[in-house]
C-alpha positions in Angstrom: -1.7 -14.2 -3.4 1.7 -13.2 -4.7 4.7 -13.4 -2.5 7.5 -11.7 -4.4 8.0 -8.9 -7.0 8.5 -11.7 -9.7 5.2 -13.3 -8.7 3.4 -10.0 -9.0 5.0 -9.1 -12.5 4.0 -12.6 -13.6 0.4 -11.8 -12.7 0.4 -8.5 -14.8 -0.3 -10.3 -18.1 -3.6 -11.5 -16.8 -5.0 -8.0 -16.0 -5.7 -4.7 -17.7 -5.4 -2.4 -14.6 -3.4 -2.3 -11.3 -5.2 -0.8 -8.3 -3.0 0.6 -5.6 -4.7 0.5 -2.2 -4.0 2.1 1.2 -6.1 3.5 4.0 -6.5 7.0 5.3 -5.9 7.9 8.9 -9.5 6.8 10.1 -8.9 3.5 8.2 -11.1 4.0 5.2 -9.8 2.4 2.0 -8.4 4.7 -0.6 -7.1 3.7 -4.1 -6.3 4.6 -7.6 -5.7 2.6 -10.7 -3.3 2.7 -13.5 -2.9 0.6 -16.8 -1.3 -2.6 -16.1 1.6 -1.8 -18.5 2.8 0.8 -16.1 3.7 -1.6 -13.4 7.4 -2.6 -13.6 10.1 -3.9 -11.4 11.2 -0.2 -10.8 7.8 0.6 -9.6 8.5 -1.6 -6.5 11.8 0.1 -5.9 10.8 3.7 -6.7 7.1 3.7 -5.4 4.2 5.6 -6.8 3.6 9.3 -6.1 0.3 10.7 -5.0 -1.3 13.8 -3.6 -1.7 13.4 0.1 -3.7 16.6 0.6 -6.7 14.7 -1.0 -6.5 12.1 1.7 -8.3 12.7 5.0 -5.8 13.2 7.9 -2.7 13.1 5.6 -1.1 16.5 4.5 -1.8 20.1 3.7 -1.8 21.3 0.1 1.6 23.1 0.4 3.4 19.8 1.5 1.1 17.2 -0.3 3.6 15.0 -2.2 3.6 11.5 -0.8 4.8 8.1 -1.9 3.2 4.6 -2.0 5.6 1.7 -1.7 4.0 -1.6 -3.0 3.7 -4.7 -0.8 4.1 -7.6 -3.1 2.8 -10.1 -0.6 -0.5 -8.5 -0.7 -1.2 -8.7 -4.5 -4.2 -10.5 -5.8 -6.4 -10.4 -8.8 -9.7 -8.8 -7.7 -12.6 -11.1 -8.5 -15.3 -8.5 -8.1 -14.2 -5.7 -10.5 -15.5 -5.8 -14.2 -12.1 -5.0 -15.7 -9.5 -7.5 -14.8 -7.5 -5.8 -12.1 -4.5 -6.6 -9.9 -5.0 -5.0 -6.5 -1.9 -4.2 -4.3 -2.0 -2.9 -0.7 0.7 -0.2 -0.3 2.6 1.5 2.5 2.7 5.3 2.7 6.1 7.0 2.8 7.6 10.5 2.8 9.1 10.9 -0.7 12.0 13.1 0.5 13.2 11.0 3.5 11.7 7.8 2.3 10.7 7.1 5.9 7.5 5.4 6.6 4.6 8.1 7.1 3.6 8.4 10.7 0.0 8.6 10.0 -0.2 5.5 7.8 -2.4 3.0 9.6 -0.3 0.1 8.3 2.8 1.8 9.9 1.0 2.5 13.1 -0.1 -1.2 13.3 3.3 -2.5 12.7 4.7 -0.3 15.4 2.1 -1.5 17.7 2.8 -5.2 16.9 6.5 -4.5 17.4 5.7 -3.0 20.9 3.6 -6.2 21.8 6.5 -8.5 20.8 9.1 -6.3 22.6 7.2 -6.2 25.8 6.2 -9.9 25.7 2.6 -9.1 25.6 2.1 -11.1 22.5 4.0 -12.5 19.5 1.5 -11.7 16.7 -1.7 -9.5 16.1 -4.3 -9.0 13.7 -5.6 -5.6 12.6 -8.4 -4.3 10.4 -9.5 -3.4 7.9 -6.8 -5.5 6.2 -7.0 -8.4 8.5 
């Protein structure tokens, strides 16, 4: 797995597609792919827009713009797909405020883990489906 943006960009030459992955509110994997040439350093800064109204539990059609922010530490070349593809797990953000989206399971899990640490219940946790 990659660790930094530079690591991910070095992997792009080995693939034809990049698959952006995230989960809906119930925790079901969602994804879409773009040609590898579209992944740049700016993609990690600016994020990737998508229509949140098509994702169960996210947004209504009249407020559907959403943003995926790529997590470079999750990038890997998917060994299953026929077309060489770099998979990256993303966090969901509001494109206007650039705040984490409150219904993103990764954000919910990170808040839960922070609570566990703050209260002294635990210092780490593991959550699915990404765990």
